C-alpha positions in Angstrom: 8.5 -27.5 8.7 10.0 -28.9 12.2 8.1 -27.2 15.2 10.0 -26.4 18.2 7.4 -23.9 19.8 4.2 -24.3 21.6 2.3 -21.4 19.9 3.3 -19.0 17.2 1.7 -15.8 16.3 2.0 -14.5 12.6 1.8 -10.6 12.8 4.2 -9.8 9.8 1.7 -7.4 8.0 0.7 -7.2 4.4 3.7 -6.3 2.6 3.2 -7.7 -0.8 3.0 -4.5 -2.8 0.8 -4.1 -5.9 3.0 -3.6 -9.0 2.4 -1.6 -12.2 3.3 -3.9 -15.0 3.7 -1.4 -17.8 6.6 -0.9 -20.3 9.7 0.9 -18.7 8.7 -0.3 -15.1 12.3 -1.9 -14.8 13.9 1.4 -15.2 16.0 2.8 -12.4 13.9 5.5 -10.7 10.6 3.6 -10.6 10.3 2.2 -7.0 7.8 0.8 -4.5 6.8 3.3 -1.8 8.0 0.8 0.6 11.4 0.8 -1.0 11.6 4.6 -0.3 9.9 5.4 2.9 11.9 2.9 5.2 15.0 4.8 4.2 13.9 8.0 5.7 13.0 6.2 8.8 16.5 4.9 9.1 17.8 8.5 8.5 15.7 10.0 11.0 16.9 7.3 13.7 20.6 7.9 12.8 20.9 4.6 11.1 22.8 4.2 7.9 21.4 3.4 4.4 23.0 0.6 2.4 25.5 2.3 0.1 24.4 2.2 -3.6 20.8 1.5 -2.7 19.9 5.0 -1.7 16.5 6.5 -2.9 16.1 10.3 -2.3 13.9 12.9 -3.8 16.3 15.8 -3.5 16.7 17.9 -6.5 14.1 15.5 -8.5 10.8 15.7 -10.4 8.8 13.2 -8.5 5.5 11.7 -9.3 3.5 9.3 -6.9 1.0 7.2 -8.1 -1.8 5.9 -5.8 -3.4 8.0 -2.8 -4.1 6.7 0.4 -1.8 7.0 3.7 1.2 5.7 1.8 1.0 8.0 -0.9 0.8 10.9 1.4 3.7 9.8 3.4 5.7 9.8 0.1 4.4 13.3 -0.8 5.5 14.9 2.4 8.8 13.0 2.5 9.7 14.1 -1.0 8.9 17.7 -0.2 10.8 17.6 2.9 13.9 16.0 1.1 13.9 19.1 -1.4 12.2 17.7 -4.5 12.0 20.2 -7.3 8.4 19.2 -7.9 6.0 16.4 -6.5 2.8 15.3 -8.1 0.5 12.7 -6.6 -1.6 10.9 -9.2 -4.6 8.7 -8.7 -6.5 6.5 -11.2 -10.1 7.2 -9.6 -12.1 10.2 -10.2 -11.6 13.0 -7.6 -14.0 12.3 -4.8 -16.5 14.9 -3.5 -15.8 17.1 -0.7 -18.7 16.1 1.3 -20.7 12.9 1.9 -23.6 12.4 -0.7 -26.8 10.5 -0.9 -24.6 7.2 -2.3 -22.8 6.9 1.0 -25.3 7.3 3.8 -24.2 7.2 7.5 -22.8 4.9 9.1 -20.9 3.7 5.9 -17.5 5.0 5.5 -17.8 8.2 3.2 -15.3 8.1 0.3 -14.8 12.0 0.3 -11.8 13.9 -0.5 -9.3 13.9 2.4 -6.2 16.1 2.4 -3.5 15.4 4.8 -0.9 17.7 6.5 1.6 16.5 3.8 -0.7 17.5 1.0 -1.1 21.0 2.7 2.9 21.4 2.5 2.6 21.6 -1.4 3.1 19.9 -4.5 0.2 19.0 -6.7 -2.7 16.4 -6.8 -4.7 15.0 -9.7 -7.3 12.3 -10.5 -8.5 10.0 -13.4 -5.0 9.5 -14.8 -3.6 6.0 -16.1 0.0 5.6 -16.4 0.7 3.5 -19.8 4.6 3.5 -19.7 7.9 4.7 -18.9 10.8 5.7 -20.8 14.4 6.9 -20.4 18.1 6.4 -21.4 21.0 4.4 -19.9 18.6 2.5 -17.9 17.3 5.5 -16.0 13.5 6.7 -16.1 13.2 10.3 -17.7 9.5 10.4 -18.8 6.1 9.1 -17.8 3.4 8.6 -20.5 -0.1 8.8 -19.3 -3.6 9.4 -20.4 -6.7 10.7 -18.7 -9.4 8.4 -18.2 -13.3 8.5 -17.5 -15.7 6.3 -15.7 -19.0 5.1 -16.9 -22.2 4.1 -14.9 -22.0 1.2 -12.6 -22.7 -2.2 -14.6 -24.6 -5.1 -13.3 -21.4 -6.4 -11.7 -21.1 -3.2 -9.8 -18.1 -1.9 -11.4 -17.6 1.2 -13.4 -16.1 0.6 -16.7 -13.0 2.6 -17.3 -12.0 4.0 -20.8 -9.2 6.2 -22.2 -10.3 9.7 -23.1 -9.2 10.2 -26.8 -6.7 12.9 -27.3 -5.8 13.4 -23.6 -2.4 11.6 -24.1 0.6 13.4 -22.4 4.0 12.8 -21.2 5.9 14.3 -18.3 9.5 14.4 -17.3 10.3 12.5 -14.1 13.3 11.5 -12.0 11.6 9.5 -9.6 8.3 7.5 -9.6 7.0 6.1 -6.4 4.3 3.3 -6.8 2.0 3.5 -3.8 -0.7 1.3 -5.1 -1.5 -0.7 -2.1 -0.8 -4.4 -1.0 -2.2 -7.7 -2.1 -1.6 -9.2 1.3 1.3 -11.0 3.1 4.3 -12.4 1.3 3.4 -16.1 0.8 6.7 -17.4 0.1 8.9 -18.6 2.9 7.5 -18.8 6.1 3.8 -18.8 5.3 4.2 -21.6 2.8 6.5 -23.5 5.1 4.2 -23.5 7.9 1.3 -24.8 5.6 -1.3 -22.6 6.8 -4.5 -21.9 4.7 -5.1 -18.7 3.1 -8.7 -17.0 2.6 -10.0 -15.8 -0.9 -7.9 -12.5 -0.6 -4.7 -14.2 -0.1 -4.6 -13.5 3.7 -3.7 -16.0 6.5 -7.2 -17.5 7.3 -7.9 -17.8 11.0 -10.9 -18.6 13.1 -12.6 -16.6 16.1 -9.9 -17.3 18.4 -7.5 -16.2 15.7 -6.1 -19.6 15.3 -5.1 -20.7 11.8 -5.7 -24.2 10.0 -2.4 -25.5 12.0 -3.1 -25.9 15.6 -1.0 -23.6 17.9 -0.4 -21.2 14.9 -2.4 -17.9 15.3 -2.5 -14.6 12.9 -3.4 -11.1 13.4 -3.3 -7.7 12.1 -2.9 -7.1 8.5 -1.4 -10.6 8.0 -4.9 -11.9 8.7 -7.3 -9.1 7.7 -5.3 -7.4 4.9 -3.9 -3.9 4.7 -5.3 -1.6 7.4 -4.9 0.9 10.2 -2.7 0.5 13.3 -5.5 0.6 15.5 -6.9 -2.7 14.2 -3.5 -4.1 14.4 -3.5 -3.4 18.3 -6.8 -4.7 18.7 -6.3 -8.1 16.9 -2.9 -8.5 18.8 -4.8 -8.3 21.9 -7.5 -10.9 20.7 -4.7 -13.2 19.3 -3.0 -13.2 22.5 -6.3 -14.2 24.5 -6.5 -17.3 21.8 -2.9 -18.2 22.6 -3.7 -18.0 26.4 -6.7 -20.1 26.0 -5.0 -22.6 23.8 -2.0 -23.0 26.2 -4.0 -22.7 29.4 -7.5 -24.2 28.6 -9.0 -21.0 29.5 -8.3 -17.2 29.6 -8.9 -14.4 31.9 -7.8 -11.9 29.3 -10.3 -9.5 28.0 
């Protein structure tokens, strides 16, 4: 790639969404969360949504697959748009309400967290695996799932998951939102053309000064560390700025 810059900072985020490869995924009405949420941001800003591409929960039965902040945002947005019903489901078991002996301080406690969006209404459930979607005329109408249980931790540190016999069910749906997390930055295009190296997780690899394998090209935020909080993006942006200053000027007085 031809370079016409002295320094470049890659901070495009980790936008490669994790998909759900099950039968019926292609049906209209099954969308990534980040296809849905930005549209509401545009509406709130008074900007138009592309005609024919609108995704709304108004008057629909909504199921959100996946927890976390993105799932919570979908949950609250669907309620405010006037959904008939909103269900948020997670694959993992319901976490405990308080810290247990297996998560001592200062480790991050994997406890149940209820956001203001959840408090507005709707339903939440855990230990559910989605097997397929079905519908007619190209539109989703039903979600087919099963309840699962997790065994004890094995030698690899994982808990094997098994379907619970007889727990299969189906649910009528009009809109399914996939909030299953992200796999890192989108690698086709700019990242590939720049030739920067990636780490084992598929993020852009960078050294202690936030410079990548290509001199003068830096990376910061989710693009470097993977999906995380905005406070980390702010911190990494400042650190990358110091690295750029040092690269261009030979030293830096930035903190």
